[in-house]
C-alpha positions as CSV (number, residue, x, y, z in Angstrom):
1,M,-105.2,-8.8,-126.7
2,G,-109.0,-9.8,-126.5
3,Q,-108.4,-12.7,-124.1
4,I,-106.4,-10.5,-121.7
5,H,-109.2,-8.0,-121.7
6,E,-111.7,-10.7,-121.0
7,L,-109.6,-12.2,-118.1
8,E,-109.4,-8.7,-116.6
9,E,-113.2,-8.4,-116.8
10,V,-113.6,-11.7,-115.1
11,K,-111.3,-10.6,-112.3
12,Q,-113.1,-7.3,-111.9
13,A,-116.6,-9.0,-111.8
14,T,-115.4,-11.4,-109.2
15,Q,-113.8,-8.7,-107.1
16,A,-117.0,-6.6,-107.3
17,R,-119.1,-9.5,-106.1
18,F,-116.9,-10.2,-103.1
19,S,-116.7,-6.5,-102.3
20,R,-120.5,-6.6,-102.0
21,I,-120.3,-9.7,-99.8
22,A,-117.8,-7.9,-97.5
23,Q,-120.0,-4.8,-97.2
24,D,-123.4,-6.5,-97.1
25,P,-123.2,-10.3,-96.7
26,S,-127.0,-10.7,-96.8
27,S,-127.0,-9.3,-100.4
28,E,-125.6,-12.7,-101.7
29,K,-128.4,-14.9,-102.9
30,R,-126.7,-17.3,-105.3
31,F,-124.6,-19.3,-102.8
32,P,-124.6,-19.7,-99.0
33,V,-122.5,-17.3,-96.8
34,G,-122.2,-16.9,-93.1
35,P,-121.7,-18.8,-89.9
36,E,-124.4,-21.4,-90.6
37,S,-122.8,-22.3,-93.9
38,A,-119.5,-22.7,-92.1
39,K,-121.0,-25.1,-89.6
40,S,-122.8,-27.1,-92.3
41,L,-119.4,-27.6,-94.0
42,G,-117.8,-29.1,-90.9
43,Y,-116.4,-26.2,-88.9
44,N,-116.6,-26.7,-85.1
45,P,-119.8,-24.9,-84.1
46,A,-118.2,-23.7,-80.8
47,E,-115.3,-22.1,-82.7
48,I,-117.7,-20.4,-85.1
49,D,-120.0,-19.2,-82.3
50,E,-117.2,-17.6,-80.3
51,M,-116.0,-15.6,-83.3
52,P,-117.4,-12.0,-83.7
53,D,-120.2,-11.7,-86.4
54,S,-117.9,-9.6,-88.5
55,V,-115.6,-12.6,-88.9
56,T,-118.2,-15.2,-89.9
57,E,-120.9,-13.2,-91.7
58,S,-119.0,-12.9,-94.9
59,F,-117.7,-16.5,-94.9
60,A,-118.1,-17.8,-98.5
61,G,-116.0,-21.0,-98.4
62,V,-117.0,-24.3,-100.0
63,G,-115.5,-26.6,-97.4
64,C,-113.5,-26.8,-94.2
65,T,-109.9,-26.4,-95.1
66,I,-108.7,-26.4,-91.5
67,C,-110.4,-29.8,-91.1
68,L,-108.3,-31.4,-93.9
69,G,-105.2,-32.1,-91.8
70,P,-103.0,-30.9,-89.0
71,I,-101.9,-27.3,-88.6
72,E,-98.8,-27.5,-86.4
73,E,-97.6,-25.0,-83.8
74,G,-94.8,-22.8,-85.2
75,E,-95.8,-23.2,-88.8
76,T,-96.2,-20.4,-91.4
77,V,-99.5,-20.7,-93.2
78,L,-100.8,-18.9,-96.3
79,D,-104.6,-18.5,-96.5
80,L,-105.2,-17.9,-100.2
81,G,-108.3,-15.9,-100.8
82,C,-108.7,-15.2,-97.1
83,G,-111.9,-13.1,-97.3
84,A,-112.9,-11.6,-93.9
85,G,-110.3,-13.9,-92.2
86,L,-112.2,-16.9,-90.7
87,D,-109.7,-19.6,-91.8
88,S,-106.7,-17.3,-91.1
89,L,-107.8,-16.5,-87.6
90,L,-108.6,-20.1,-86.8
91,A,-105.3,-21.2,-88.2
92,A,-103.5,-18.5,-86.2
93,R,-104.9,-20.1,-83.0
94,R,-103.4,-23.4,-84.1
95,V,-99.9,-22.2,-85.1
96,G,-99.6,-20.3,-81.8
97,P,-97.4,-17.3,-80.9
98,K,-94.3,-18.8,-82.6
99,G,-96.2,-19.4,-85.9
100,R,-97.5,-17.0,-88.5
101,V,-100.5,-16.8,-90.8
102,I,-100.6,-14.6,-93.9
103,G,-104.0,-14.0,-95.5
104,V,-104.1,-12.8,-99.1
105,D,-107.2,-11.6,-100.9
106,M,-107.7,-9.7,-104.2
107,T,-110.6,-7.7,-102.7
108,P,-109.6,-4.6,-100.8
109,D,-112.9,-4.6,-98.8
110,M,-112.2,-8.1,-97.6
111,V,-108.6,-7.3,-96.6
112,R,-109.8,-4.3,-94.7
113,K,-112.5,-6.3,-93.0
114,A,-110.0,-9.1,-92.1
115,E,-107.6,-6.6,-90.6
116,K,-110.4,-5.1,-88.5
117,N,-111.2,-8.6,-87.3
118,R,-107.6,-9.3,-86.5
119,R,-107.4,-6.1,-84.4
120,K,-110.7,-6.9,-82.7
121,L,-109.4,-10.3,-81.6
122,G,-106.0,-8.9,-80.7
123,M,-104.1,-11.5,-82.7
124,N,-100.5,-10.6,-83.5
125,N,-99.5,-13.7,-85.4
126,V,-101.6,-13.1,-88.5
127,E,-101.4,-10.4,-91.2
128,F,-103.5,-9.6,-94.2
129,R,-102.3,-8.5,-97.6
130,Q,-104.1,-7.5,-100.8
131,G,-102.8,-9.6,-103.7
132,S,-103.6,-11.9,-106.6
133,A,-103.4,-15.7,-106.4
134,E,-101.7,-15.5,-109.8
135,Q,-98.9,-13.3,-108.4
136,L,-98.6,-13.9,-104.6
137,P,-97.0,-11.2,-102.5
138,L,-94.8,-13.7,-100.7
139,G,-91.2,-14.9,-101.1
140,D,-90.1,-18.2,-102.5
141,A,-90.2,-21.2,-100.1
142,S,-91.7,-19.1,-97.4
143,V,-94.7,-21.1,-96.1
144,D,-95.3,-24.6,-94.7
145,L,-99.0,-24.8,-95.5
146,V,-101.4,-23.2,-98.0
147,L,-105.1,-23.1,-97.3
148,S,-107.4,-22.4,-100.3
149,N,-111.2,-22.4,-99.7
150,G,-113.3,-21.9,-102.8
151,V,-110.7,-19.7,-104.5
152,I,-109.0,-21.5,-107.4
153,N,-112.2,-22.0,-109.3
154,L,-112.6,-18.2,-109.4
155,C,-109.2,-17.7,-111.0
156,P,-109.0,-17.5,-114.8
157,D,-105.4,-18.8,-114.9
158,K,-105.5,-21.8,-112.7
159,G,-102.1,-23.1,-113.9
160,R,-100.5,-19.9,-112.8
161,V,-102.1,-20.2,-109.4
162,V,-100.8,-23.7,-108.9
163,S,-97.3,-22.5,-110.0
164,E,-97.5,-19.7,-107.4
165,I,-98.5,-22.1,-104.7
166,Y,-95.6,-24.4,-105.5
167,R,-93.2,-21.4,-105.5
168,V,-94.2,-20.2,-102.0
169,L,-94.3,-23.6,-100.4
170,R,-91.2,-24.8,-98.6
171,P,-89.9,-28.3,-99.5
172,G,-92.2,-30.8,-97.9
173,G,-95.0,-28.2,-97.6
174,R,-98.6,-29.0,-97.8
175,I,-101.8,-27.6,-99.4
176,Y,-105.3,-28.1,-98.1
177,V,-107.8,-27.2,-100.9
178,A,-111.6,-27.1,-100.8
179,D,-113.0,-26.1,-104.1
180,I,-115.7,-26.7,-106.7
181,T,-115.4,-28.2,-110.1
182,L,-117.6,-28.9,-113.1
183,E,-118.3,-32.5,-114.0
184,D,-120.2,-31.6,-117.1
185,G,-119.6,-28.9,-119.7
186,V,-121.0,-25.4,-119.6
187,D,-122.9,-23.9,-122.5
188,Q,-121.3,-20.9,-124.3
189,A,-124.1,-18.5,-123.1
190,T,-123.2,-19.2,-119.5
191,V,-119.5,-18.8,-120.1
192,E,-120.1,-15.4,-121.7
193,K,-122.0,-14.1,-118.6
194,L,-119.4,-12.6,-116.4
195,G,-121.5,-12.7,-113.3
196,T,-121.8,-16.5,-113.5
197,W,-118.0,-16.9,-113.3
198,S,-118.2,-16.6,-109.5
199,D,-121.4,-18.6,-109.0
């Protein structure tokens, strides 16, 4: 029972941090957020500059998932941990009107912000849902591509996340992941500090 309680605390601490980033992106001091961070990671500066500030200001990705391979017209794409919607909205442009993008995030504030951004841009081929990476609110074999930008490292049950990604991917589907990993161990004191889980 103790481990389940600890995992819930990790999820709550991560959710609280990303709620703060949704509400006040400038409050984040431990890792880069915003449009300049996106540009430094390889996003097309012109695409970033033409997005409203509300789309880019809360960007907290660690790479450029949409740069990792093709996103084809007519595809269905899942953006896992969509945040305020940057990758989802850029992917929606690529899949076109016959395609579909579903952004999923565990943080209600991010989902609300992403939905406001979708409406602001008038994009009808993208939708945002609140949900957990460990229990995705999608059907089996329902997507062609999964994007995941700096999300899996935040999930306590990474094996479950990978199983869920596999479950929702269609046969022959693809996943584009940008994430962070540890090469060296972490001391126990750091592990026990909940706030550092999402650093």
